[in-house]
C-alpha positions as CSV (number, residue, x, y, z in Angstrom):
1,M,-0.2,-0.3,0.2
2,K,2.1,3.3,-1.4
3,T,1.3,6.7,-0.6
4,R,3.3,9.5,-0.4
5,I,3.3,9.2,3.2
6,T,5.1,5.6,2.5
7,E,7.3,7.2,-0.1
8,T,8.2,10.2,2.2
9,F,9.0,8.3,5.3
10,G,10.2,4.8,3.8
11,I,7.6,2.8,5.4
12,K,5.5,0.0,4.3
13,Y,2.0,1.1,5.4
14,P,0.5,4.5,6.1
15,I,0.1,3.9,9.6
16,V,1.8,6.2,12.1
17,M,1.6,5.5,15.9
18,S,1.3,8.5,17.6
19,G,4.0,10.0,20.6
20,M,2.2,9.0,24.1
21,S,3.5,9.7,27.4
22,W,4.6,6.5,29.1
23,I,3.1,4.2,26.3
24,S,5.3,5.2,23.2
25,T,8.0,3.7,24.5
26,P,11.5,2.4,22.6
27,E,10.1,-1.1,22.7
28,M,6.3,0.3,21.5
29,V,7.9,2.1,18.5
30,A,10.4,-0.7,17.3
31,A,6.9,-2.8,17.5
32,V,5.1,-0.5,14.9
33,C,8.2,0.7,12.8
34,N,9.2,-3.7,12.3
35,A,5.3,-3.9,11.5
36,G,5.8,-1.6,8.6
37,G,4.3,1.8,10.3
38,L,5.9,4.8,11.9
39,G,6.3,5.0,15.3
40,I,6.7,8.3,17.0
41,L,8.9,8.3,20.3
42,A,6.8,10.1,23.1
43,T,9.7,12.8,25.0
44,G,7.1,14.4,27.2
45,P,8.2,12.8,30.1
46,L,11.6,12.5,29.4
47,N,14.4,15.4,30.2
48,Q,17.2,16.0,27.7
49,D,19.8,12.7,29.2
50,A,16.5,10.2,29.0
51,T,15.3,11.4,25.1
52,R,18.9,10.8,23.8
53,A,19.2,7.2,25.6
54,A,15.2,6.8,24.5
55,V,16.2,7.6,20.4
56,R,19.4,5.2,21.1
57,R,17.4,2.4,22.2
58,V,15.3,2.3,19.4
59,R,18.1,2.4,17.3
60,E,19.4,-0.7,18.6
61,L,15.5,-2.5,18.7
62,T,14.7,-1.8,14.8
63,D,16.5,-0.5,11.5
64,K,13.7,0.7,10.4
65,P,12.8,4.6,9.8
66,F,11.0,6.2,13.0
67,G,10.1,9.1,14.5
68,A,10.2,11.4,17.8
69,N,7.8,14.3,19.4
70,A,8.3,17.4,21.2
71,T,5.1,19.5,22.5
72,L,6.6,22.8,22.2
73,L,4.9,24.4,24.7
74,F,5.6,21.7,27.3
75,P,8.5,21.8,29.7
76,G,11.9,21.3,28.5
77,A,10.1,20.7,24.9
78,I,12.6,22.7,23.1
79,E,15.6,20.9,24.6
80,N,14.5,17.7,23.8
81,A,13.8,18.7,20.2
82,K,17.4,19.6,19.8
83,V,18.4,16.5,21.3
84,L,16.1,14.8,18.4
85,L,18.0,16.7,15.5
86,E,21.4,15.7,17.3
87,E,20.8,12.3,16.9
88,Q,19.4,12.7,13.8
89,V,16.2,11.0,14.1
90,P,14.5,10.1,11.1
91,V,11.2,12.0,11.3
92,V,10.4,15.0,14.2
93,N,7.1,15.5,14.8
94,F,6.4,18.6,16.7
95,A,3.2,20.5,18.2
96,L,2.1,23.5,19.9
97,G,4.8,26.2,18.4
98,K,7.0,27.3,15.3
99,G,8.9,24.7,14.1
100,D,10.1,26.5,11.1
101,W,14.2,25.9,12.8
102,I,13.3,22.0,13.3
103,C,12.7,21.6,9.7
104,E,16.0,23.6,8.9
105,A,18.2,21.4,11.2
106,A,16.2,17.9,10.5
107,H,16.5,18.9,6.0
108,K,20.2,19.6,6.5
109,Y,20.8,15.7,7.2
110,G,17.7,14.4,5.4
111,G,15.1,14.4,8.1
112,K,11.4,14.9,7.6
113,V,9.5,16.9,9.7
114,V,5.9,16.9,10.7
115,A,3.8,19.4,12.4
116,T,0.5,18.2,14.4
117,V,-2.3,21.3,13.7
118,V,-6.4,21.0,14.1
119,K,-6.9,24.0,11.9
120,D,-6.0,24.9,8.0
121,K,-4.0,28.3,9.6
122,H,-1.6,25.8,11.3
123,A,-1.6,23.6,8.2
124,I,-0.6,26.3,6.3
125,K,2.1,28.1,8.2
126,A,3.5,24.2,8.7
127,Q,3.9,24.4,4.9
128,Q,5.5,27.9,5.0
129,Q,7.8,26.5,7.8
130,G,9.0,23.6,6.0
131,C,7.1,20.8,6.7
132,D,7.3,17.6,5.0
133,A,3.6,16.4,6.4
134,V,0.7,17.5,9.0
135,L,-1.0,15.3,11.2
136,A,-4.2,16.7,11.5
137,T,-6.1,16.0,14.8
138,G,-9.9,15.7,14.5
139,H,-12.3,16.7,17.1
140,E,-12.8,12.6,17.7
141,A,-9.0,12.4,18.5
142,A,-7.3,11.6,22.3
143,A,-6.1,14.7,24.4
144,H,-6.0,18.3,21.9
145,G,-8.5,17.8,18.8
146,E,-10.7,20.8,18.7
147,E,-13.9,21.3,17.1
148,V,-14.1,20.3,13.6
149,T,-14.4,16.3,13.3
150,S,-12.1,14.6,11.1
151,L,-14.8,13.6,8.8
152,L,-14.2,17.4,7.9
153,L,-11.0,18.4,8.8
154,V,-9.3,16.1,6.6
155,P,-10.5,16.9,3.3
156,S,-10.5,20.9,4.3
157,L,-6.8,20.5,5.0
158,A,-5.9,18.4,2.2
159,D,-7.5,21.2,0.1
160,A,-5.7,24.1,1.9
161,I,-2.0,22.5,1.2
162,D,0.6,20.4,-0.8
163,I,2.2,18.9,1.5
164,P,0.6,15.3,2.7
165,V,-2.2,14.8,5.5
166,I,-2.0,12.0,8.3
167,A,-5.4,11.7,9.6
168,A,-5.8,11.7,13.5
169,G,-8.6,11.2,15.5
170,G,-11.6,8.0,14.8
171,F,-9.2,6.1,13.2
172,G,-8.7,2.4,14.7
173,D,-9.2,-0.3,11.3
174,G,-9.6,-0.8,7.9
175,R,-12.5,0.9,7.5
176,G,-11.0,4.1,8.8
177,L,-8.0,3.9,7.0
178,A,-9.8,3.4,3.7
179,A,-12.3,6.3,4.8
180,A,-8.9,8.6,5.7
181,L,-7.5,7.8,2.2
182,A,-10.7,8.9,0.5
183,L,-11.2,11.7,2.5
184,G,-7.7,13.1,0.8
185,A,-5.5,11.9,3.8
186,E,-2.1,9.9,2.7
187,G,-2.6,8.1,5.9
188,I,-3.6,7.6,9.2
189,A,-2.0,7.8,13.0
190,M,-3.8,6.0,16.0
191,G,-2.9,6.4,19.6
192,T,-5.5,5.2,21.2
193,R,-6.1,1.5,19.0
194,F,-2.3,1.1,19.5
195,M,-2.6,1.5,23.5
196,A,-4.6,-1.7,23.3
197,T,-2.0,-4.1,22.0
198,Q,-0.3,-6.9,23.6
199,E,3.5,-4.8,23.1
200,S,1.6,-1.6,24.4
201,P,2.9,-0.8,28.6
202,L,-0.4,0.8,29.1
203,H,-1.6,-1.0,32.6
204,K,-4.2,-3.9,32.0
205,N,-7.1,-1.7,33.8
206,Y,-7.0,1.0,31.2
207,K,-6.7,-1.8,28.3
208,Q,-9.5,-3.8,29.7
209,L,-11.1,-0.7,29.9
210,S,-10.4,0.5,26.7
211,V,-12.3,-2.8,25.3
212,E,-15.2,-2.4,27.7
213,K,-16.4,1.1,26.6
214,K,-18.2,2.4,23.8
215,V,-17.6,5.3,21.8
216,Y,-19.7,8.1,24.0
217,D,-17.7,6.8,26.7
218,T,-15.2,9.9,26.6
219,I,-15.2,13.2,28.8
220,F,-13.9,16.7,26.7
221,S,-13.1,19.7,29.0
222,K,-10.0,21.8,29.3
223,R,-10.2,20.5,33.3
224,F,-7.9,18.3,33.0
225,D,-4.6,20.0,31.5
226,G,-5.9,23.3,31.1
227,I,-6.3,22.9,26.8
228,D,-9.4,21.0,25.4
229,C,-8.6,17.7,26.4
230,R,-10.8,14.2,25.6
231,V,-10.3,11.5,28.2
232,I,-12.0,7.9,28.9
233,D,-14.8,8.3,31.5
234,A,-13.8,7.0,34.8
235,P,-13.6,7.8,38.4
236,G,-10.6,9.8,38.1
237,A,-11.8,11.6,35.3
238,R,-15.2,12.7,36.4
239,R,-13.0,14.2,39.4
240,Q,-10.9,16.0,38.1
241,K,-13.8,17.7,35.5
242,R,-15.7,18.5,38.8
243,A,-13.0,20.0,40.0
244,G,-10.7,21.9,37.5
245,L,-8.1,23.9,39.2
246,N,-9.6,24.7,42.7
247,P,-7.5,25.6,46.0
248,I,-6.9,21.7,46.5
249,Q,-5.6,21.2,42.9
250,L,-3.6,24.3,43.2
251,L,-1.5,23.0,46.2
252,K,-1.1,19.8,44.6
253,A,0.6,21.1,41.7
254,L,3.4,22.6,43.9
255,P,4.7,19.0,44.7
256,N,3.8,17.8,41.3
257,S,5.7,21.0,39.7
258,V,8.9,18.9,41.1
259,F,9.2,17.5,37.5
260,I,9.1,20.5,35.3
261,A,11.4,22.0,37.1
262,E,13.7,18.7,36.7
263,Q,12.8,18.9,33.1
264,M,14.2,22.6,32.8
265,H,17.0,22.0,34.4
266,M,16.3,25.3,36.9
267,P,16.1,25.2,40.6
268,Y,12.7,24.5,42.0
269,L,12.4,28.0,43.9
270,K,13.3,29.8,41.0
271,M,11.4,28.6,39.0
272,F,8.4,28.7,41.3
273,F,8.9,32.4,41.9
274,G,9.4,32.7,38.0
275,V,5.8,31.2,37.6
276,L,4.2,33.1,40.4
277,F,5.2,36.5,38.9
278,S,4.4,35.6,35.2
279,G,0.7,36.1,35.8
280,W,-2.8,33.7,36.6
281,K,-2.7,32.9,33.4
282,N,0.7,31.4,32.8
283,S,1.0,29.9,36.3
284,S,-2.8,27.7,36.0
285,Q,-1.0,26.5,33.1
286,L,1.8,25.5,34.6
287,A,-0.4,24.3,37.6
288,Y,-2.7,22.0,35.1
289,M,0.6,20.7,33.2
290,A,1.9,19.6,36.7
291,N,-1.1,18.0,37.6
292,A,-1.9,16.2,34.8
293,F,1.9,14.8,34.4
294,D,1.2,12.9,37.7
295,S,-2.6,12.0,36.7
296,L,-1.5,10.3,33.1
297,S,1.5,8.4,34.9
298,K,-0.9,7.0,37.6
299,A,-3.4,5.8,35.0
300,T,-0.6,4.7,32.6
301,V,1.7,3.1,34.7
302,E,0.1,2.0,38.0
303,G,-3.6,1.5,36.0
304,D,-5.5,4.0,39.0
305,L,-9.2,4.3,38.0
306,N,-9.7,6.6,41.1
307,N,-6.8,9.1,41.0
308,G,-5.7,8.8,37.7
309,W,-7.1,9.7,34.2
310,L,-6.2,9.1,30.7
311,T,-6.7,10.3,27.4
312,V,-8.3,8.3,24.7
313,G,-10.1,9.0,21.4
314,Q,-13.9,8.1,21.0
315,V,-12.2,5.4,18.5
316,T,-12.1,3.6,21.9
317,G,-15.9,2.1,21.3
318,L,-14.3,0.3,18.4
319,I,-12.0,-1.7,20.3
320,N,-12.8,-5.3,21.2
321,D,-9.7,-7.0,21.2
322,I,-6.3,-6.8,22.4
323,P,-4.2,-8.1,19.4
324,S,-0.1,-8.0,18.7
325,V,0.7,-4.9,16.7
326,A,1.8,-6.8,14.0
327,E,-1.7,-8.6,13.6
328,L,-3.3,-5.2,13.8
329,M,-1.5,-3.7,11.3
330,E,-2.0,-6.7,8.8
331,R,-5.6,-6.8,9.7
332,I,-6.3,-3.1,9.1
333,V,-4.7,-3.0,5.5
334,A,-6.1,-6.3,4.9
335,A,-9.8,-4.8,5.5
336,A,-8.8,-1.3,4.0
337,R,-7.9,-3.2,0.7
338,E,-11.3,-5.0,0.8
339,V,-13.6,-2.3,1.4
340,S,-11.9,-0.1,-0.8
341,G,-12.2,-2.7,-3.7
342,R,-16.1,-3.4,-2.5
343,V,-16.6,0.0,-2.6
344,V,-15.3,0.4,-6.3
345,E,-16.8,-2.9,-7.4
346,E,-20.3,-1.8,-6.3
347,T,-20.3,1.8,-7.5
348,A,-18.9,0.4,-10.9
């Protein structure tokens, strides 16, 4: 199955695994790459040294092209992105920031750059900055989709830009891949579906929950990490939605923000007072982030349904088993071919 994405990245199938904190580990990335897709390493929870070690670990586990991400709004992300460039990661994926400097550096060693976008103006800017593709995140997606659904976002971006579009949000099987290609995308990105695989390090409690939940069983709110965010419906998520950033949550952010100071390689008190005097908007956003990292870790690593919460997309309602990565990839591609062939045959 060839598209501009497979040709651009040098992969077998037009399927990308999104970079998910604590889930898109080197082992998980390698499993996706070895099965013919593009795995994206998540660097959000990592400092610079850990990022470098993770990149090198991926290279020990696969000789296939791979990617790594940096959400530029997050603490330590710019420093991590510089490590990815120093290590000459084949595909660098960035979000929530300006990436022209990433494109310039990556292209010097033959690397490719993908910007995660939610609007046409972001996609157009990404193309102008030199990106090789965009990852279009629809409303159905886990975490930070916005108002427009994939059914409309994907074709609107395909019309607006010349570089390839990777569709994310609502894709988890062969029907979704066939639909994305019909809408003008050159491939799909999946996070939620890859979470529920045998190789995924996601705790078994949440793997099982992802099989049990329906398409209606997610919560979308700014009260998780300060940005519009979709998570799976569970006791901890409902509690966080009710709480928002109340006084108790603000107090919790103080010890949780130690992680952010470590990411920024900054003395904690210096960071604390710097944030305190930077204004309420910035302070509240960092407080949300500090608590979010703690809650995501509790869910992903510990399987805590009551105190953690996990970002998932509405596609969780289409998941009914936990296959290996290789099995999942092969059946998605086979089903996409079958669906595409049937549609052509029935309309001929």
